[in-house]
DRENMI-805446 format. One line per 2 residues: their letters; for each residue x, y, z of N, C-alpha, C, O. Coordinates in Angstrom, 2 decimals. Each point is the difference from the previous one (the first is absolute). Example, Ala and Ser with C-alpha at 12.3 -4.5 7.8 and 13.67 -1.06 7.14 Angstrom:
as = 13.19,-5.69,7.80,-0.89,1.19,0.00,0.90,1.20,0.00,1.04,-0.02,0.66  -1.39,1.07,-1.38,0.82,1.19,0.06,-0.77,1.09,0.73,0.51,1.11,0.17
This chain:
me = -24.58,225.33,-0.52,-0.19,1.40,-0.24,0.23,0.75,1.30,-0.50,-0.39,1.06  1.25,1.47,-1.14,0.34,0.78,1.17,-1.04,1.07,0.26,-0.52,0.63,-0.93
ar = 0.24,-0.43,2.20,-0.91,1.07,0.36,0.72,1.34,-0.17,1.22,0.08,0.15  -1.97,0.93,-0.44,0.57,1.33,-0.22,0.61,0.52,1.31,-0.64,-0.07,1.05
ge = 1.86,0.59,-1.14,0.66,0.56,1.16,0.76,-1.03,0.83,0.69,0.36,0.95  -0.81,-1.63,-1.29,0.71,-1.04,0.75,1.41,-0.13,-0.57,0.17,-0.15,-1.21
ak = 0.81,0.21,2.06,1.40,-0.03,-0.43,0.46,-1.44,-0.23,-0.37,-0.92,0.73  1.18,0.77,-1.76,0.59,-1.32,-0.27,1.18,-0.21,0.93,0.67,0.96,0.38
pv = -0.41,-2.21,0.00,1.19,-0.25,0.81,1.26,0.38,-0.76,0.12,-0.27,-1.19  0.80,0.89,1.88,1.22,0.49,-0.63,1.01,-1.14,-0.18,0.64,-0.08,-1.05
gn = -0.50,-0.77,2.03,0.99,-1.08,-0.04,1.23,0.38,0.79,0.36,1.17,0.10  0.28,-2.18,0.46,1.15,0.27,0.85,1.07,-1.07,-0.24,0.09,-0.97,0.75
gr = 0.70,1.16,-1.79,1.06,-0.94,-0.32,1.12,0.00,1.02,0.76,-0.97,0.09  -0.65,2.05,0.67,1.04,0.06,1.04,-0.20,-1.08,1.04,0.96,-0.55,0.53
ai = -2.21,0.24,-0.23,-0.28,-1.02,1.01,0.50,-1.37,-0.47,0.57,-0.76,0.79  -0.78,0.45,-2.05,0.47,-1.27,-0.54,1.53,-0.03,-0.02,0.60,-1.02,0.34
aa = 0.01,2.13,-0.74,1.47,0.07,0.00,0.55,-0.19,1.41,1.04,-0.64,0.19  -1.72,1.20,0.79,0.44,-0.13,1.39,-0.09,-1.45,0.47,0.88,-0.47,0.73
vi = -1.93,-0.24,-1.14,-0.13,-1.41,0.37,1.13,-0.82,-0.63,0.57,-0.86,0.66  -0.27,1.13,-1.90,1.08,-0.72,-0.68,1.33,0.25,0.71,0.77,-0.93,0.22
lg = -0.50,2.19,0.14,1.23,0.31,0.72,0.02,-0.68,1.37,1.04,-0.49,0.44  -2.19,0.47,0.24,-0.07,-0.66,1.30,0.24,-1.49,-0.10,0.70,-0.57,0.84
ll = -1.27,-0.06,-1.84,0.22,-1.44,-0.19,1.46,-0.29,-0.33,0.57,-0.98,0.48  0.03,1.82,-1.31,1.42,-0.18,-0.33,0.87,0.17,1.25,0.96,-0.73,0.21
sl = -1.32,1.71,0.62,0.74,0.22,1.24,-0.12,-1.21,0.91,0.99,-0.42,0.61  -2.17,-0.12,-0.52,-0.23,-1.15,0.87,0.71,-1.25,-0.53,0.41,-0.85,0.78
at = -0.27,0.74,-2.09,0.60,-1.20,-0.60,1.52,0.08,-0.12,0.64,-1.01,-0.28  -0.06,2.18,0.48,1.43,0.17,-0.23,0.86,-0.91,0.87,0.84,-0.73,-0.52
mp = -1.05,0.76,1.82,0.84,-0.81,0.89,-0.21,-1.50,-0.19,0.99,-0.73,-0.11  -2.22,0.24,0.06,-0.15,-1.45,-0.23,0.61,-0.46,-1.32,0.57,-1.09,-0.07
la = -0.69,1.90,-0.98,0.60,-0.39,-1.28,1.52,0.00,0.07,0.65,-0.86,-0.60  -0.07,1.81,1.32,1.45,0.04,0.14,0.49,-1.22,0.78,1.03,-0.59,-0.34
il = -1.77,0.22,1.38,0.38,-1.17,0.78,-0.19,-1.27,-0.82,0.83,-0.91,0.06  -1.90,0.84,-0.82,-0.25,-1.15,-0.85,1.10,-0.16,-1.05,0.38,-1.12,-0.36
at = 0.12,2.24,-0.13,1.05,-0.05,-1.02,1.27,-0.65,0.54,0.77,-0.58,-0.76  -0.55,0.69,2.07,1.21,-0.61,0.57,-0.04,-1.52,-0.05,1.04,-0.65,0.08
ry = -2.21,0.10,-0.20,-0.11,-1.46,-0.04,0.31,-0.57,-1.38,0.33,-1.18,-0.12  -0.43,2.00,-0.92,0.15,-0.51,-1.36,1.27,0.45,-0.70,0.34,-0.55,-1.05
we = 0.39,1.54,1.59,1.25,0.43,-0.59,1.13,-0.27,0.97,-0.01,0.48,1.13  0.97,-1.26,-1.59,1.12,-0.41,0.85,0.83,1.20,0.47,0.42,0.02,1.16
ay = -0.18,0.94,-2.00,0.87,1.13,0.34,-0.70,1.03,0.89,0.64,0.94,0.47  -1.90,-1.10,-0.24,-0.81,0.96,0.74,-0.29,-0.57,1.37,-0.76,-0.96,0.12
el = 1.35,1.54,0.93,-0.19,-0.50,1.36,-1.12,0.77,0.70,-0.46,1.03,-0.48  0.04,-1.56,1.62,-1.12,0.61,0.73,0.31,1.42,0.43,-0.88,0.86,-0.01
td = 2.12,-0.60,0.39,0.35,1.37,0.40,-0.05,0.97,-1.18,-0.16,1.20,0.20  0.31,-1.72,-1.40,-0.10,0.85,-1.20,-1.42,0.50,-0.21,-0.21,0.99,-0.71
ag = -0.76,-1.65,1.30,-1.39,0.45,-0.13,-0.21,1.33,0.70,-1.02,0.66,-0.20  1.97,-0.26,1.02,-0.08,1.30,0.67,0.00,1.17,-0.97,-0.46,1.09,0.34
fa = 0.96,-1.30,-1.55,-0.03,1.07,-0.99,-1.42,0.33,-0.45,-0.22,1.04,-0.63  -0.73,-1.90,0.93,-1.39,0.27,-0.36,-0.69,0.89,1.04,-1.10,0.49,-0.25
ip = 1.73,-0.29,1.39,-0.62,0.80,1.06,-0.29,1.43,-0.46,-1.13,0.47,0.16  2.11,0.25,-0.74,-0.33,1.37,-0.45,-1.07,0.03,-1.08,-0.79,0.94,-0.08
vg = 0.76,-1.98,-0.75,-1.03,-0.06,-1.05,-1.39,-0.13,0.63,-0.94,0.68,-0.40  0.83,-1.56,1.39,-1.28,-0.17,0.70,-0.43,1.27,0.72,-1.17,0.36,-0.01
ll = 2.14,0.31,0.65,-0.31,1.25,0.69,-0.47,1.07,-0.99,-0.98,0.70,0.25  1.70,-0.59,-1.36,-0.36,1.01,-1.00,-1.37,-0.27,-0.61,-0.81,0.92,-0.13
lg = 0.56,-2.17,-0.24,-1.31,-0.33,-0.59,-1.12,0.22,1.00,-1.09,0.45,-0.37  1.33,-0.78,1.65,-1.02,0.23,1.02,-0.29,1.48,0.19,-1.16,0.40,0.10
al = 2.21,0.41,-0.07,-0.19,1.45,0.13,-0.72,0.57,-1.21,-0.86,0.87,0.13  1.21,-1.36,-1.31,-0.70,0.45,-1.22,-1.48,-0.39,0.03,-0.86,0.78,-0.40
ai = 0.58,-2.00,0.87,-1.39,-0.45,0.08,-0.80,0.90,0.93,-1.13,0.37,-0.31  1.72,-0.01,1.45,-0.69,0.87,0.94,-0.21,1.38,-0.61,-1.08,0.58,0.13
gv = 2.10,-0.05,-0.79,-0.11,1.32,-0.62,-1.02,0.04,-1.13,-0.78,0.94,-0.10  0.79,-1.96,-0.75,-0.96,-0.03,-1.11,-1.42,-0.22,0.53,-0.95,0.56,-0.54
ar = 0.81,-1.37,1.58,-1.33,-0.19,0.61,-0.51,1.30,0.58,-1.19,0.32,-0.09  2.09,0.43,0.69,-0.39,1.31,0.54,-0.47,0.92,-1.13,-0.98,0.73,0.14
ga = 1.71,-0.77,-1.26,-0.41,0.79,-1.15,-1.34,-0.44,-0.56,-0.78,0.82,-0.47  0.52,-2.14,0.51,-1.29,-0.51,-0.49,-1.14,0.48,0.89,-1.07,0.36,-0.49
lr = 1.31,-0.35,1.79,-1.03,0.51,0.92,-0.23,1.49,-0.22,-1.13,0.47,0.03  2.20,0.27,-0.24,-0.12,1.44,-0.26,-0.74,0.24,-1.32,-0.82,0.91,-0.10
hd = 1.10,-1.73,-0.90,-0.68,0.11,-1.30,-1.50,-0.22,0.16,-0.81,0.72,-0.59  0.45,-1.70,1.39,-1.42,-0.25,0.26,-0.63,1.16,0.75,-1.14,0.37,-0.28
dl = 1.86,0.21,1.23,-0.52,1.15,0.74,-0.21,1.19,-0.92,-1.01,0.70,0.11  1.95,-0.47,-1.02,-0.13,1.14,-0.91,-1.18,-0.16,-0.96,-0.56,0.99,-0.47
hl = 0.20,-2.23,0.19,-1.14,-0.25,-0.88,-1.27,-0.31,0.79,-0.94,-0.60,-0.51  0.93,1.03,1.77,-1.17,-0.11,0.88,-0.52,-1.43,0.12,-1.21,-0.23,0.06
gr = 2.13,-0.71,-0.02,-0.37,-1.40,0.20,-0.45,-0.73,-1.25,-0.38,-1.17,0.08  0.42,1.83,-1.24,-0.47,-0.66,-1.23,1.09,-0.77,-0.71,-0.29,-0.79,-0.89
ag = 1.56,0.99,1.28,1.10,-0.70,-0.68,0.03,-1.47,0.41,0.42,-0.85,-0.79  -0.86,0.56,1.99,0.00,-1.39,0.47,1.38,-0.45,0.40,0.97,0.76,-0.04
gr = -0.90,-2.01,0.44,1.28,-0.59,0.35,0.46,0.26,1.42,1.15,-0.28,0.33  -2.02,0.81,0.52,0.42,0.28,1.38,0.38,-1.28,0.75,1.04,-0.05,0.66
ni = -1.87,-0.97,-0.77,0.31,-1.25,0.69,1.24,-0.66,-0.57,0.80,-0.57,0.74  -0.63,0.64,-2.05,1.18,-0.57,-0.63,1.25,0.75,0.47,1.03,-0.62,0.25
ar = -1.12,1.93,-0.13,1.14,0.80,0.47,0.33,-0.34,1.45,1.17,-0.03,0.37  -2.18,-0.22,0.43,0.25,-0.37,1.40,0.68,-1.37,0.07,0.91,-0.20,0.81
va = -1.34,-0.72,-1.64,0.66,-1.31,-0.06,1.45,0.16,-0.44,0.90,-0.63,0.55  -0.67,1.48,-1.54,1.36,0.24,-0.50,0.88,0.59,1.09,1.17,-0.36,0.13
rg = -1.74,1.26,0.65,0.77,0.59,1.10,0.38,-1.09,1.01,1.13,-0.02,0.50  -2.05,-0.86,-0.20,0.29,-1.11,0.91,1.06,-0.94,-0.56,0.87,-0.46,0.74
lg = -0.94,0.17,-2.04,1.02,-0.84,-0.63,1.38,0.66,0.06,1.01,-0.67,0.22  -0.98,1.98,-0.43,1.26,0.73,0.09,0.59,-0.06,1.40,1.20,-0.19,0.17
vl = -2.05,0.34,0.84,0.46,-0.08,1.38,0.51,-1.41,0.30,1.03,-0.16,0.66  -1.73,-0.86,-1.13,0.45,-1.38,0.21,1.33,-0.26,-0.71,0.86,-0.69,0.54
gi = -0.71,1.22,-1.75,1.26,-0.16,-0.72,1.16,0.65,0.74,1.09,-0.56,0.06  -1.33,1.75,0.50,1.03,0.68,0.77,0.32,-0.80,1.26,1.16,-0.14,0.38
al = -2.20,-0.40,0.27,0.22,-0.80,1.21,0.80,-1.26,-0.32,0.87,-0.39,0.79  -1.14,-0.23,-1.92,0.74,-1.19,-0.39,1.47,0.33,-0.28,0.89,-0.75,0.37
aa = -0.66,1.88,-1.03,1.38,0.42,-0.25,0.71,0.35,1.31,1.18,-0.31,0.17  -1.90,0.94,0.75,0.59,0.32,1.30,0.34,-1.28,0.77,1.00,-0.05,0.72
tg = -1.82,-0.96,-0.86,0.29,-1.29,0.62,1.28,-0.58,-0.59,0.80,-0.62,0.71  -0.61,0.80,-2.00,1.24,-0.45,-0.65,1.21,0.74,0.55,1.07,-0.59,0.16
vv = -1.21,1.88,0.12,1.09,0.78,0.58,0.37,-0.57,1.37,1.17,-0.19,0.31  -2.20,-0.07,0.50,0.25,-0.55,1.34,0.66,-1.37,-0.10,0.94,-0.29,0.74
al = -1.41,-0.55,-1.65,0.58,-1.34,-0.16,1.47,0.08,-0.42,0.83,-0.74,0.52  -0.52,1.62,-1.46,1.39,0.14,-0.42,0.87,0.57,1.11,1.16,-0.40,0.15
av = -1.70,1.33,0.62,0.76,0.58,1.11,0.30,-1.06,1.06,1.12,-0.07,0.50  -2.10,-0.75,-0.17,0.22,-1.07,0.97,1.00,-1.01,-0.54,0.88,-0.45,0.74
yg = -0.99,0.10,-2.00,0.95,-0.94,-0.62,1.42,0.58,0.04,0.95,-0.70,0.35  -0.83,1.97,-0.71,1.32,0.64,0.03,0.58,0.04,1.41,1.19,-0.26,0.18
ll = -2.02,0.56,0.80,0.46,0.04,1.38,0.43,-1.37,0.48,1.05,-0.14,0.64  -1.84,-0.88,-0.94,0.36,-1.36,0.41,1.25,-0.50,-0.70,0.81,-0.70,0.60
ty = -0.65,1.06,-1.86,1.21,-0.38,-0.73,1.21,0.68,0.60,1.05,-0.62,0.18  -1.19,1.91,0.14,1.10,0.75,0.60,0.38,-0.59,1.36,1.18,-0.20,0.27
lg = -2.17,-0.09,0.57,0.28,-0.55,1.31,0.56,-1.43,-0.09,0.79,-0.41,0.84  -1.21,-0.32,-1.84,0.48,-1.36,-0.18,1.45,-0.07,-0.45,0.69,-0.98,0.28
er = -0.22,2.01,-0.97,1.38,0.04,-0.48,0.97,0.52,1.04,1.21,-0.12,-0.18  -1.70,0.69,1.24,0.87,0.57,1.04,0.56,-1.04,0.88,0.75,0.31,0.93
């Protein structure tokens, strides 16, 4: 039974969506690299096509997490999900960092291939 004047929690589905996007961002590069081991026509350098996907999902995770935090602020802290949104933001940053590492790895590979052919 609720006390009179006590507000019910509103809920914050944005925080959950942000975590899902963050996890997908974090999993994009490892899954693309793993796929190269099981498909003959798919080489390791082809996994570079997953870099923009990881970057986009990471940016979306950060944006949706920001929206979840704003939603909680607008509901005076009753929407909940602040900690989940913070975790999602961290996952998005990690996903972007992993994709950026893939960019650096491909750039170094391309440079070494170019110098090796000269």
